[in-house]
PLY file of the C-alpha trace (Angstrom):
ply
format ascii 1.0
element vertex 508
property float x
property float y
property float z
element edge 507
property int vertex1
property int vertex2
end_header
-25.57 24.65 29.89
-25.36 23.53 26.25
-25.15 27.15 25.09
-22.31 27.84 27.52
-20.42 24.76 26.31
-20.82 25.78 22.64
-19.75 29.34 23.46
-16.68 28.09 25.32
-15.74 25.83 22.38
-16.15 28.70 19.89
-14.11 31.00 22.09
-11.37 28.40 22.49
-11.30 27.76 18.72
-11.14 31.50 18.02
-8.21 31.90 20.41
-6.46 28.94 18.79
-6.91 30.46 15.33
-5.70 33.87 16.49
-2.57 32.42 18.10
-1.95 30.07 15.14
-2.60 32.57 12.35
-1.46 35.85 13.91
0.64 35.60 17.08
3.04 32.74 16.16
3.67 33.83 12.53
4.25 37.42 13.67
6.73 36.27 16.31
8.66 34.16 13.78
8.76 36.95 11.18
9.99 39.39 13.83
12.91 37.10 14.72
13.82 36.77 11.03
13.44 40.52 10.35
15.78 41.32 13.22
18.42 39.34 11.29
17.79 41.28 8.08
15.51 38.67 6.48
12.44 40.33 4.98
9.76 39.32 2.51
6.36 40.15 1.05
3.79 41.22 3.68
1.29 38.41 4.40
-2.48 38.53 4.81
-4.28 36.86 7.71
-5.37 33.26 6.96
-3.93 33.23 3.42
-0.42 34.56 3.98
0.97 35.19 0.47
-1.17 32.60 -1.31
-3.25 35.25 -3.14
-0.04 36.97 -4.35
1.24 33.63 -5.64
-1.99 32.88 -7.50
-1.92 36.33 -9.06
1.68 35.83 -10.21
0.89 32.43 -11.68
-2.21 33.74 -13.48
-0.13 36.51 -15.08
2.48 33.97 -16.21
-0.20 31.69 -17.69
-1.75 34.63 -19.53
1.63 35.55 -20.99
2.12 31.94 -22.10
-1.24 31.96 -23.92
-0.15 35.08 -25.78
3.02 33.24 -26.90
1.77 29.80 -28.07
5.19 28.88 -29.53
7.73 29.83 -26.84
11.47 29.59 -27.60
13.46 26.61 -26.36
15.01 28.21 -23.28
16.01 26.00 -20.35
14.86 28.39 -17.64
13.16 26.09 -15.14
13.02 28.69 -12.32
10.48 30.54 -14.48
7.86 27.94 -13.52
7.94 29.60 -10.08
7.42 33.24 -11.19
6.51 34.46 -7.70
9.73 33.12 -6.18
11.83 34.76 -8.87
9.99 38.09 -8.46
10.60 38.06 -4.71
14.22 36.99 -5.18
14.83 40.07 -7.34
13.06 42.24 -4.75
14.38 40.82 -1.47
17.57 38.98 -2.47
18.65 35.33 -2.17
17.29 34.99 1.38
13.72 36.00 2.25
10.59 34.76 3.96
6.97 34.34 2.85
3.87 32.57 4.11
1.53 29.84 2.90
-1.39 30.36 5.24
0.14 30.04 8.72
3.23 28.22 7.41
6.39 30.32 7.41
8.82 29.59 4.59
12.45 30.70 4.50
13.58 30.83 0.87
17.29 30.09 0.43
19.28 30.44 -2.80
22.53 31.74 -1.33
25.27 29.16 -2.14
27.06 29.75 1.16
23.96 29.16 3.25
22.93 26.21 1.08
26.31 24.67 1.84
25.63 25.08 5.57
22.24 23.39 5.17
23.68 20.45 3.22
26.33 19.95 5.93
23.75 19.88 8.74
23.40 16.34 10.13
21.02 17.17 12.97
17.79 15.17 13.03
16.16 18.43 14.14
16.36 19.66 10.56
13.80 17.23 9.22
11.13 16.74 6.63
8.31 19.32 6.90
5.31 18.19 8.93
2.93 19.45 6.24
4.13 16.70 3.90
2.65 14.05 6.17
-0.44 16.07 7.08
-1.42 17.82 3.87
0.18 15.46 1.32
-0.49 12.32 3.36
-2.80 10.69 0.79
0.07 10.76 -1.72
3.17 10.36 0.47
1.92 8.80 3.70
4.50 8.40 6.49
7.12 6.53 4.52
10.82 7.15 4.04
10.24 10.39 2.08
8.29 12.15 4.86
9.19 10.56 8.21
11.74 11.91 10.68
13.94 10.79 13.56
14.07 7.16 14.61
11.12 6.22 12.37
12.97 7.49 9.29
16.24 5.88 10.42
14.52 2.50 10.77
12.91 2.78 7.33
16.18 3.78 5.70
18.02 0.92 7.38
15.49 -1.50 5.88
15.27 -0.03 2.37
18.58 1.62 1.49
20.73 -1.56 1.32
18.31 -3.01 -1.23
19.10 -0.12 -3.58
22.89 0.02 -3.16
24.89 -0.38 -6.37
25.65 -4.06 -5.80
21.91 -4.78 -5.62
21.22 -2.61 -8.69
23.73 -4.76 -10.62
21.53 -7.72 -9.76
18.58 -5.91 -11.37
20.35 -5.47 -14.73
18.47 -8.28 -16.45
15.16 -6.65 -15.48
16.28 -3.18 -16.60
17.63 -4.59 -19.88
14.47 -6.57 -20.58
12.28 -3.50 -20.02
14.52 -1.31 -22.21
14.62 -3.85 -25.06
10.81 -4.14 -24.91
10.59 -0.39 -25.47
13.16 -0.48 -28.29
11.29 -3.31 -30.04
7.97 -1.50 -29.77
9.47 1.62 -31.38
11.00 -0.49 -34.16
7.67 -2.09 -35.00
5.86 1.26 -34.95
8.47 2.93 -37.18
8.47 0.03 -39.67
4.66 0.11 -39.83
4.61 3.84 -40.44
4.75 5.14 -44.01
8.00 6.99 -44.69
9.85 5.33 -41.81
9.71 8.42 -39.59
7.38 8.38 -36.61
6.11 11.36 -34.62
5.58 10.21 -31.05
5.00 11.64 -27.59
7.49 9.83 -25.39
5.94 10.28 -21.92
3.78 7.15 -21.82
6.64 5.00 -23.14
8.99 6.32 -20.47
6.41 5.71 -17.75
5.83 2.17 -18.92
9.60 1.56 -18.94
10.24 2.89 -15.42
7.01 1.39 -14.11
7.92 -2.03 -15.47
11.28 -1.92 -13.67
9.76 -0.84 -10.36
7.05 -3.49 -10.65
9.44 -6.34 -11.46
12.41 -5.38 -9.32
10.52 -4.35 -6.22
7.17 -6.11 -6.32
7.66 -9.24 -8.37
5.17 -8.47 -11.14
4.96 -6.61 -14.44
3.84 -3.07 -15.23
0.59 -4.36 -16.72
-0.32 -5.95 -13.38
0.45 -2.75 -11.48
-1.01 -0.47 -14.13
-4.11 0.38 -12.08
-1.88 1.58 -9.24
0.21 3.76 -11.56
-2.87 5.27 -13.19
-4.47 6.07 -9.86
-1.22 7.57 -8.60
-1.22 9.85 -11.65
-4.79 10.95 -10.92
-3.99 11.49 -7.22
-0.83 13.45 -8.02
-2.81 15.71 -10.34
-5.36 16.44 -7.59
-2.72 16.96 -4.90
-0.72 19.38 -7.05
-3.72 21.72 -7.01
-3.55 21.89 -3.22
0.16 22.62 -2.74
-0.41 26.35 -2.22
-3.10 25.85 0.43
-1.06 23.57 2.72
-0.83 26.22 5.44
-4.54 26.98 5.74
-5.75 25.25 8.94
-8.41 22.55 8.62
-8.79 22.80 4.84
-7.82 19.17 4.29
-10.73 18.02 6.48
-13.47 19.83 4.54
-15.58 17.54 2.28
-14.89 19.56 -0.87
-15.20 17.89 -4.25
-11.40 17.67 -4.59
-10.94 16.30 -1.07
-13.63 13.64 -1.61
-11.91 12.56 -4.83
-8.55 12.42 -3.03
-9.96 10.33 -0.17
-11.59 7.88 -2.57
-8.45 7.38 -4.70
-6.31 7.04 -1.57
-8.46 4.14 -0.37
-8.38 2.52 -3.82
-4.56 2.73 -3.94
-4.32 1.26 -0.44
-6.55 -1.66 -1.42
-4.58 -2.30 -4.62
-1.21 -2.24 -2.83
-2.43 -4.62 -0.13
-3.76 -6.90 -2.88
-0.27 -6.98 -4.45
1.19 -7.74 -1.02
-1.25 -10.61 -0.47
-0.54 -12.07 -3.92
3.18 -11.73 -3.22
2.82 -13.61 0.09
0.76 -16.36 -1.52
3.35 -16.80 -4.27
6.04 -17.75 -1.77
9.36 -16.32 -0.63
11.46 -14.22 -2.97
14.14 -11.77 -1.86
12.88 -8.56 -3.45
12.20 -5.14 -1.94
8.61 -5.97 -1.07
9.75 -9.04 0.89
12.29 -6.88 2.74
9.54 -4.39 3.60
7.32 -7.19 4.87
10.07 -8.58 7.08
10.99 -5.12 8.33
7.38 -4.25 9.12
6.83 -7.46 11.07
9.99 -6.94 13.11
9.11 -3.30 13.88
5.35 -3.37 14.48
2.93 -5.60 16.36
-0.55 -4.89 15.03
-1.64 -5.84 11.52
-2.91 -2.27 10.93
0.51 -0.79 11.74
2.23 -3.37 9.50
-0.15 -2.60 6.63
0.34 1.17 7.08
4.14 0.83 7.02
4.03 -1.25 3.83
1.45 0.92 2.06
3.23 4.20 2.86
6.64 2.98 1.72
5.19 1.36 -1.41
3.64 4.75 -2.19
7.06 6.37 -1.83
8.70 3.76 -4.08
6.04 4.09 -6.76
6.20 7.89 -6.71
10.00 8.34 -6.52
10.95 5.38 -8.69
8.28 5.73 -11.34
7.34 9.34 -11.97
10.70 11.09 -11.55
12.63 8.54 -13.64
10.10 8.71 -16.46
10.09 12.53 -16.57
13.91 12.70 -16.44
14.09 10.30 -19.40
11.62 12.47 -21.34
13.65 15.62 -20.71
16.85 13.83 -21.72
15.32 12.77 -25.04
14.11 16.34 -25.64
17.63 17.71 -25.09
19.25 15.09 -27.34
16.59 15.60 -30.02
17.37 19.33 -30.07
21.15 18.77 -30.02
21.99 16.31 -32.84
25.74 16.83 -32.43
25.51 15.31 -28.96
23.48 12.42 -30.34
26.35 11.67 -32.70
28.96 11.93 -29.96
27.05 9.60 -27.66
26.23 7.13 -30.43
29.93 6.89 -31.29
30.78 6.40 -27.62
28.20 3.62 -27.19
29.46 1.87 -30.34
33.09 2.15 -29.20
32.39 0.83 -25.69
29.81 -1.87 -26.47
30.97 -3.16 -29.87
27.41 -4.18 -30.71
26.75 -5.89 -27.36
24.03 -5.09 -24.83
25.57 -2.75 -22.22
26.35 -4.06 -18.76
27.22 -1.98 -15.69
30.96 -1.96 -16.51
30.24 -0.65 -20.02
27.86 1.99 -18.67
30.53 3.19 -16.26
32.90 3.79 -19.21
30.39 6.02 -21.02
31.72 9.34 -19.72
29.95 11.54 -22.27
26.61 9.86 -21.63
27.08 10.51 -17.92
27.82 14.17 -18.70
24.60 14.47 -20.72
22.50 12.95 -17.94
24.11 15.23 -15.34
23.38 18.24 -17.55
19.79 17.05 -18.01
19.31 16.88 -14.26
20.93 20.26 -13.84
18.51 21.94 -16.23
15.48 19.81 -15.29
16.06 18.56 -11.73
13.72 15.76 -10.60
13.00 17.69 -7.38
12.91 21.44 -8.21
12.58 22.37 -4.53
13.95 20.65 -1.44
12.28 21.47 1.83
13.21 20.99 5.48
11.61 22.11 8.73
13.33 23.35 11.86
11.86 20.91 14.38
13.39 23.01 17.18
15.03 26.43 17.42
18.36 26.05 15.65
21.23 27.93 14.06
22.21 27.56 10.41
25.30 29.48 9.44
25.00 32.86 11.18
21.19 32.78 11.28
18.82 31.75 14.05
15.94 29.77 12.61
12.88 29.50 14.89
11.08 26.20 15.42
8.42 25.53 12.80
10.07 27.46 9.95
10.13 25.61 6.62
13.37 26.05 4.67
13.02 25.85 0.90
16.21 25.25 -1.06
15.44 26.12 -4.68
17.32 23.53 -6.71
16.07 24.86 -10.06
17.42 28.32 -9.20
20.76 27.06 -7.90
21.23 24.84 -10.97
20.86 27.81 -13.34
22.53 30.59 -11.35
25.08 32.35 -13.57
27.17 33.23 -10.49
27.64 29.50 -9.90
27.68 28.06 -13.44
28.83 30.98 -15.56
27.09 33.13 -18.20
26.00 30.04 -20.17
24.03 28.59 -17.22
20.78 28.40 -19.23
22.42 26.56 -22.12
22.71 22.82 -22.67
26.45 22.20 -22.38
27.27 18.72 -21.07
31.00 19.39 -21.50
30.87 21.49 -18.33
30.86 18.15 -16.42
33.97 16.84 -18.19
35.99 17.16 -14.98
33.17 16.16 -12.67
30.84 18.28 -10.57
33.72 20.06 -8.81
35.04 21.25 -12.16
31.62 22.21 -13.49
30.73 25.01 -11.10
31.98 27.28 -8.34
29.83 25.69 -5.64
29.57 21.87 -5.96
27.21 21.68 -2.96
24.69 23.66 -5.05
24.29 20.71 -7.47
21.76 18.40 -5.86
19.53 16.54 -8.35
18.98 13.72 -5.83
18.79 15.84 -2.69
21.49 16.28 -0.08
22.93 15.03 3.17
21.50 12.04 5.02
18.24 12.37 3.10
19.78 11.92 -0.34
17.61 9.73 -2.58
18.23 6.05 -1.80
17.25 5.12 -5.37
19.76 7.35 -7.18
21.93 4.42 -8.37
18.92 2.63 -9.86
17.72 5.84 -11.53
21.12 6.54 -13.14
21.56 2.97 -14.41
18.03 3.02 -15.86
18.69 6.26 -17.71
22.12 5.24 -19.01
21.00 1.86 -20.26
17.84 3.16 -21.93
19.59 6.09 -23.63
22.46 3.90 -24.87
20.03 1.43 -26.47
17.84 4.14 -28.02
20.88 5.92 -29.46
22.13 2.63 -30.93
18.87 1.98 -32.74
17.34 5.36 -33.62
18.04 8.93 -34.56
15.59 11.56 -33.41
14.78 15.24 -33.76
12.22 17.49 -32.13
8.78 17.28 -33.68
7.45 20.52 -35.21
4.47 19.93 -32.91
6.59 20.15 -29.76
5.70 23.09 -27.52
8.30 23.81 -24.85
6.32 24.48 -21.71
7.77 23.18 -18.42
5.19 23.23 -15.65
5.50 22.64 -11.90
3.23 19.96 -10.52
4.82 17.70 -7.93
7.89 17.80 -10.20
8.78 19.85 -13.29
7.03 18.18 -16.22
6.56 19.01 -19.92
3.02 20.43 -19.91
2.21 19.21 -23.42
4.54 16.22 -23.42
7.80 15.71 -25.34
7.18 15.03 -29.03
10.01 13.76 -31.20
10.48 12.37 -34.71
12.25 9.02 -34.61
13.93 7.15 -37.44
15.37 3.65 -37.31
19.11 3.47 -37.99
0 1
1 2
2 3
3 4
4 5
5 6
6 7
7 8
8 9
9 10
10 11
11 12
12 13
13 14
14 15
15 16
16 17
17 18
18 19
19 20
20 21
21 22
22 23
23 24
24 25
25 26
26 27
27 28
28 29
29 30
30 31
31 32
32 33
33 34
34 35
35 36
36 37
37 38
38 39
39 40
40 41
41 42
42 43
43 44
44 45
45 46
46 47
47 48
48 49
49 50
50 51
51 52
52 53
53 54
54 55
55 56
56 57
57 58
58 59
59 60
60 61
61 62
62 63
63 64
64 65
65 66
66 67
67 68
68 69
69 70
70 71
71 72
72 73
73 74
74 75
75 76
76 77
77 78
78 79
79 80
80 81
81 82
82 83
83 84
84 85
85 86
86 87
87 88
88 89
89 90
90 91
91 92
92 93
93 94
94 95
95 96
96 97
97 98
98 99
99 100
100 101
101 102
102 103
103 104
104 105
105 106
106 107
107 108
108 109
109 110
110 111
111 112
112 113
113 114
114 115
115 116
116 117
117 118
118 119
119 120
120 121
121 122
122 123
123 124
124 125
125 126
126 127
127 128
128 129
129 130
130 131
131 132
132 133
133 134
134 135
135 136
136 137
137 138
138 139
139 140
140 141
141 142
142 143
143 144
144 145
145 146
146 147
147 148
148 149
149 150
150 151
151 152
152 153
153 154
154 155
155 156
156 157
157 158
158 159
159 160
160 161
161 162
162 163
163 164
164 165
165 166
166 167
167 168
168 169
169 170
170 171
171 172
172 173
173 174
174 175
175 176
176 177
177 178
178 179
179 180
180 181
181 182
182 183
183 184
184 185
185 186
186 187
187 188
188 189
189 190
190 191
191 192
192 193
193 194
194 195
195 196
196 197
197 198
198 199
199 200
200 201
201 202
202 203
203 204
204 205
205 206
206 207
207 208
208 209
209 210
210 211
211 212
212 213
213 214
214 215
215 216
216 217
217 218
218 219
219 220
220 221
221 222
222 223
223 224
224 225
225 226
226 227
227 228
228 229
229 230
230 231
231 232
232 233
233 234
234 235
235 236
236 237
237 238
238 239
239 240
240 241
241 242
242 243
243 244
244 245
245 246
246 247
247 248
248 249
249 250
250 251
251 252
252 253
253 254
254 255
255 256
256 257
257 258
258 259
259 260
260 261
261 262
262 263
263 264
264 265
265 266
266 267
267 268
268 269
269 270
270 271
271 272
272 273
273 274
274 275
275 276
276 277
277 278
278 279
279 280
280 281
281 282
282 283
283 284
284 285
285 286
286 287
287 288
288 289
289 290
290 291
291 292
292 293
293 294
294 295
295 296
296 297
297 298
298 299
299 300
300 301
301 302
302 303
303 304
304 305
305 306
306 307
307 308
308 309
309 310
310 311
311 312
312 313
313 314
314 315
315 316
316 317
317 318
318 319
319 320
320 321
321 322
322 323
323 324
324 325
325 326
326 327
327 328
328 329
329 330
330 331
331 332
332 333
333 334
334 335
335 336
336 337
337 338
338 339
339 340
340 341
341 342
342 343
343 344
344 345
345 346
346 347
347 348
348 349
349 350
350 351
351 352
352 353
353 354
354 355
355 356
356 357
357 358
358 359
359 360
360 361
361 362
362 363
363 364
364 365
365 366
366 367
367 368
368 369
369 370
370 371
371 372
372 373
373 374
374 375
375 376
376 377
377 378
378 379
379 380
380 381
381 382
382 383
383 384
384 385
385 386
386 387
387 388
388 389
389 390
390 391
391 392
392 393
393 394
394 395
395 396
396 397
397 398
398 399
399 400
400 401
401 402
402 403
403 404
404 405
405 406
406 407
407 408
408 409
409 410
410 411
411 412
412 413
413 414
414 415
415 416
416 417
417 418
418 419
419 420
420 421
421 422
422 423
423 424
424 425
425 426
426 427
427 428
428 429
429 430
430 431
431 432
432 433
433 434
434 435
435 436
436 437
437 438
438 439
439 440
440 441
441 442
442 443
443 444
444 445
445 446
446 447
447 448
448 449
449 450
450 451
451 452
452 453
453 454
454 455
455 456
456 457
457 458
458 459
459 460
460 461
461 462
462 463
463 464
464 465
465 466
466 467
467 468
468 469
469 470
470 471
471 472
472 473
473 474
474 475
475 476
476 477
477 478
478 479
479 480
480 481
481 482
482 483
483 484
484 485
485 486
486 487
487 488
488 489
489 490
490 491
491 492
492 493
493 494
494 495
495 496
496 497
497 498
498 499
499 500
500 501
501 502
502 503
503 504
504 505
505 506
506 507
C-alpha cells in the first residue's frame, strides 16, 4: 500500500514536471513563433540559463584582459546575452529561464503600446513574489490587482510633491551633514585634495533621509537593516537567472539558508522599529500611515505585520539603494565632464545667491535637471522593467499567452541610436534642453522611473534628493575622476559601479 502511494506520488510529480517544463513552454513558444517571434532554442529544465552563463563568463574574461576599460556609457553591455540575441533575432524575441517564458521587447512602437496598457491583467511577474520574496515580499513593488491598488492608495499620497516639500528640512540636514564631513576630511588631508569612493557616503545620505522621513529615526539606528539588506541583495542577485527552475528556492542550499536567516533578521529588525515607533507616540510619517492602513485592511496581527514588513522592505530597497547609486553615477559623470560642473556651479550661484536651496530654487535649475535626466538615461535605476500577462491578452498586433513575462529593456531603449541619434552613448545633457519630447524620437521610450500606473511613487522624493545634494556639493567642491577609478558597470539588482566611483575632491 505504501509502495503504491509513493509510486503514485512520483508518477504525479513526473507528469507535473513534464507538463510544466515541456508541454506548456512548447505551447507558448509555438503561439509566439506563429506570429514571427523566434529566439534561442531552450534546453529542458534550464531553458537558456546555460547560454546566459556562458555569455556572461566570456564577457567577464574579456574584462579581465582589459583591466582599464575606456569610459564608454554602454549600459546594455552588462547584459551581453540579450544584446547578442537582439542582433540575431531582432528587437522582439523570446527566451527561457527554466520554465519561465520571457518576451524581450526593445521595439519603440511596441514599448509604446505596453506603456499605454492600463489593464490590471498586465501585472508584476509572479516570480518576483515567489523567487525574490525574501527581498521584495508582497509589497507595492510586487503585488497586483486590488492588493496593489490598496497599497498604492495608502502610500502614494505620502510621497506626492506637496509632502516631499514638507521633507525639505530632513533632506537639507542630511545633505549638509555629508558636505560638512567632506570638508573636514579634505581639510585634514595633506595637499587639500582627497581621493574618496563615494558609494558609502551616498548610501548614508539616502538612508538617513528614508530613516528620518519615513520611520522617524536616523540612519545610524537603521544601519543594521541597511547592511542586512545589502547582504541579502548580494545573495539574491546570484539567483536571478535560476528563477524559472521549479522548486529550487525550497532546497536547503548554503545560499538559500543564508537568505532565509537574513530574511528573518530583517523582519525582526523592522518589527522592532515599528514597536519603538508605536511606543514613542503618534507622528504623521509614512510608517504611521502604513500602520493605520494595515489595521484598516487586515484583521490578524500576522497579516498586519506582513503588510508592514513587506512595504518597509520595498521602501528601504527603492528609496535607499537606487537613490544612492544614481547619485554615485551622477558624480562620476560630472567628475569626468568639468565643463558641466562649471555650468551647473554658475547656475546654482545665480539661483541661490549663497542661500540653501529650497524647492522653488531647485525648480529653476534647468541645467541641473538636464544633467540628472541624462544620468538616468545612461544609468537607469531600473535597467529592465518586467510585466507578466496574467491572462491571454493582445498588445499591439501580437497575442501574448497567459504566463509570458515581458521584459522591456530600459538600458537598451535609453541608448538606442535610432531613438536618440548617433551620439546616444555620449553624455550630452543639452539633449534635454527642450524636455523629453525634444530629446528623442520616442518619448515613451524614456522611463527611468517605470511607466504607466506602476510608475515609481517615490520619483519626486528621489529627484529632490539628487538636485539638492548635487547643488550643495557643486557649491562647495570641485571634483575630477580619480586615476584609480575603473569604469565597470555591473548588473546586480540594479546597474552598479562594480569597483565603486572614486573621485578627487577639492574644497572651493
